[in-house]
Structures are given as structure tokens and as C-alpha cells.
One Martini backbone bead per residue (centre of mass of N, CA, C, O) as a GRO file, in nm:
protein
  143
    1MET     BB    1   0.394   0.289   2.272
    2LYS     BB    2   0.548  -0.018   2.321
    3ASN     BB    3   0.746  -0.273   2.183
    4ILE     BB    4   0.756  -0.641   2.254
    5LEU     BB    5   0.986  -0.919   2.186
    6PHE     BB    6   0.944  -1.254   2.236
    7VAL     BB    7   1.200  -1.516   2.262
    8CYS     BB    8   1.204  -1.858   2.161
    9THR     BB    9   1.214  -2.152   2.031
   10GLY     BB   10   0.897  -2.265   2.023
   11ASN     BB   11   0.651  -2.072   2.102
   12SER     BB   12   0.472  -2.229   2.367
   13ALA     BB   13   0.552  -2.062   2.653
   14ARG     BB   14   0.737  -1.827   2.750
   15SER     BB   15   0.662  -1.619   2.538
   16ILE     BB   16   0.351  -1.644   2.580
   17ILE     BB   17   0.354  -1.547   2.863
   18ALA     BB   18   0.485  -1.273   2.820
   19GLU     BB   19   0.268  -1.167   2.601
   20SER     BB   20   0.013  -1.199   2.802
   21ILE     BB   21   0.102  -1.006   3.015
   22ILE     BB   22   0.135  -0.753   2.862
   23ASN     BB   23  -0.164  -0.764   2.720
   24ASN     BB   24  -0.323  -0.802   3.015
   25GLU     BB   25  -0.148  -0.577   3.218
   26TYR     BB   26   0.017  -0.353   3.011
   27ASP     BB   27  -0.162  -0.219   2.755
   28ASP     BB   28  -0.109   0.097   2.824
   29LEU     BB   29   0.223   0.064   2.745
   30TYR     BB   30   0.217  -0.220   2.578
   31LYS     BB   31   0.321  -0.445   2.317
   32GLY     BB   32   0.293  -0.785   2.255
   33PHE     BB   33   0.529  -1.040   2.136
   34SER     BB   34   0.584  -1.359   1.972
   35ALA     BB   35   0.864  -1.603   1.908
   36GLY     BB   36   1.055  -1.848   1.709
   37SER     BB   37   1.319  -2.030   1.591
   38ASN     BB   38   1.148  -2.326   1.640
   39PRO     BB   39   0.844  -2.363   1.596
   40THR     BB   40   0.575  -2.580   1.683
   41GLY     BB   41   0.271  -2.437   1.606
   42LYS     BB   42   0.200  -2.441   1.922
   43ILE     BB   43   0.046  -2.418   2.221
   44ASN     BB   44   0.071  -2.517   2.509
   45GLU     BB   45  -0.191  -2.666   2.678
   46ASP     BB   46  -0.115  -2.604   2.983
   47VAL     BB   47  -0.048  -2.295   2.931
   48LYS     BB   48  -0.319  -2.217   2.808
   49ASN     BB   49  -0.504  -2.302   3.052
   50TYR     BB   50  -0.375  -2.119   3.258
   51LEU     BB   51  -0.427  -1.848   3.116
   52LEU     BB   52  -0.722  -1.878   3.103
   53SER     BB   53  -0.765  -1.896   3.416
   54LYS     BB   54  -0.674  -1.572   3.408
   55HIS     BB   55  -0.836  -1.433   3.168
   56TYR     BB   56  -0.684  -1.452   2.911
   57ASP     BB   57  -0.639  -1.343   2.591
   58LEU     BB   58  -0.573  -1.585   2.305
   59SER     BB   59  -0.715  -1.552   2.018
   60ASN     BB   60  -0.427  -1.436   1.859
   61TYR     BB   61  -0.255  -1.680   1.927
   62ARG     BB   62   0.076  -1.806   1.807
   63SER     BB   63   0.301  -2.006   1.661
   64LYS     BB   64   0.611  -1.839   1.544
   65ASN     BB   65   0.842  -1.689   1.353
   66PHE     BB   66   1.090  -1.443   1.380
   67ASN     BB   67   1.102  -1.363   1.074
   68GLU     BB   68   0.840  -1.185   1.082
   69PHE     BB   69   1.015  -0.939   1.248
   70VAL     BB   70   1.281  -0.853   1.113
   71ASN     BB   71   1.111  -0.703   0.840
   72SER     BB   72   0.917  -0.537   0.984
   73GLN     BB   73   0.712  -0.258   1.054
   74ILE     BB   74   0.758  -0.325   1.334
   75LYS     BB   75   0.874  -0.158   1.606
   76MET     BB   76   1.117  -0.249   1.834
   77ASP     BB   77   1.216  -0.170   2.156
   78TYR     BB   78   1.219  -0.478   2.235
   79VAL     BB   79   1.425  -0.777   2.287
   80ILE     BB   80   1.332  -1.091   2.435
   81THR     BB   81   1.513  -1.357   2.561
   82VAL     BB   82   1.409  -1.675   2.726
   83CYS     BB   83   1.661  -1.828   2.600
   84ASN     BB   84   1.962  -1.949   2.502
   85ASN     BB   85   1.902  -2.041   2.206
   86ALA     BB   86   1.766  -1.778   2.109
   87ASN     BB   87   2.008  -1.593   2.166
   88ASN     BB   88   2.202  -1.735   1.963
   89GLU     BB   89   2.009  -1.718   1.700
   90PHE     BB   90   1.892  -1.418   1.700
   91CYS     BB   91   2.114  -1.192   1.755
   92PRO     BB   92   2.276  -1.197   1.475
   93ILE     BB   93   1.998  -1.085   1.306
   94TRP     BB   94   1.937  -0.836   1.459
   95PRO     BB   95   1.961  -0.513   1.381
   96ASN     BB   96   1.907  -0.413   1.696
   97LYS     BB   97   2.124  -0.487   1.952
   98ASP     BB   98   2.044  -0.262   2.180
   99GLN     BB   99   1.745  -0.420   2.235
  100ILE     BB  100   1.864  -0.660   2.376
  101ILE     BB  101   1.740  -0.906   2.602
  102HIS     BB  102   1.840  -1.155   2.855
  103TRP     BB  103   1.646  -1.438   2.972
  104ASP     BB  104   1.701  -1.719   3.187
  105ILE     BB  105   1.448  -1.960   3.133
  106GLU     BB  106   1.307  -2.222   3.225
  107ASP     BB  107   1.171  -2.508   3.071
  108PRO     BB  108   0.851  -2.620   3.118
  109VAL     BB  109   0.798  -2.835   2.895
  110LYS     BB  110   0.988  -3.049   2.984
  111LEU     BB  111   0.859  -3.088   3.266
  112LEU     BB  112   0.563  -3.150   3.172
  113ASN     BB  113   0.651  -3.418   3.014
  114GLU     BB  114   0.726  -3.572   3.315
  115THR     BB  115   0.410  -3.526   3.369
  116ASN     BB  116   0.047  -3.591   3.507
  117ASP     BB  117   0.039  -3.398   3.731
  118LEU     BB  118  -0.160  -3.123   3.766
  119ASN     BB  119  -0.024  -2.984   4.008
  120LYS     BB  120   0.259  -2.988   3.900
  121LYS     BB  121   0.206  -2.829   3.642
  122ASP     BB  122   0.108  -2.572   3.788
  123GLU     BB  123   0.380  -2.521   3.930
  124ILE     BB  124   0.556  -2.494   3.677
  125ILE     BB  125   0.409  -2.256   3.551
  126GLU     BB  126   0.411  -2.065   3.795
  127LYS     BB  127   0.710  -2.031   3.805
  128ALA     BB  128   0.749  -1.906   3.534
  129TYR     BB  129   0.550  -1.680   3.549
  130ASN     BB  130   0.672  -1.534   3.798
  131ASN     BB  131   0.953  -1.484   3.662
  132ILE     BB  132   0.848  -1.320   3.429
  133HIS     BB  133   0.682  -1.107   3.581
  134LYS     BB  134   0.913  -0.993   3.751
  135ARG     BB  135   1.083  -0.901   3.502
  136ILE     BB  136   0.881  -0.711   3.385
  137LYS     BB  137   0.854  -0.517   3.612
  138GLU     BB  138   1.146  -0.430   3.616
  139LEU     BB  139   1.150  -0.315   3.333
  140ILE     BB  140   0.921  -0.103   3.371
  141TYR     BB  141   1.038   0.039   3.640
  142GLU     BB  142   1.333   0.117   3.497
  143LYS     BB  143   1.223   0.282   3.227
   0.00000   0.00000   0.00000
């Protein structure tokens, strides 16, 4: 079982999506975690509802700071930053730099905040979800 930590700035959308994909679809191989460099303290409601509609278990999910993992007893096999801000903030302090992978994923929260159209919101989240899921599959099958 390998551990993956997904990091973004707010830990409210992209990293939560990635963590939930790992823990709900690849839990026989990996354990997913997520954190933020400047966490919002809550999961984005639209993202949460989208993931719940996929029947993902989010009962133990929360928005948290990556400092919880820097000196943690949990050994991370991979640390994946899913935004440029987190990559720039997180990489200098992570002890094992060879474990860091960077994915530049567009921030869905910014786009979600610009619309009240529920169909548009679903499209925004679906795009982020599909992008992250594709990258996770590539990571898993190339390792």
C-alpha cells in the first residue's frame, strides 16, 4: 500500500477530488491524503455535492494545512501538487524532494464562484475531476 499526499492552496477542491478518487477507486493499492498551503477550513460545497453524487465516502474529509504531514509518521510515497501556488510554497519545505510531482490543474473554485448555473457548475467540476482522474490513472499505470 502506497501513500499519496495531494496538495493545493485551499484544500477545498482539487486536492479533495484527487484524495477521494484514490480512496474510493484505488483503495486496494493506495491511500490518499490531501492538504493545503493556506486551507479554507472547509470543502467547497459544490465539489462536495458532486463527489457525494458519485457515492464517494467523504465522512473523514476536511480542509487542513500541509504542515500536518511535514513531520508526520505517515511516510508519503508521492506528494502531488495540483496547483502552481502550492508547488512553489510546498516544495521548498518537503524533506524528500524526489517524491514530488507537479500537476497544473485549473482552479475550479474560481470558476464556480463566477456562476449560479447548476449545469455550468457541474461542467466545471466534471472537467477538473476528469483531468485529475486521467492523471491518476497515468501515474498508477506507469509506476
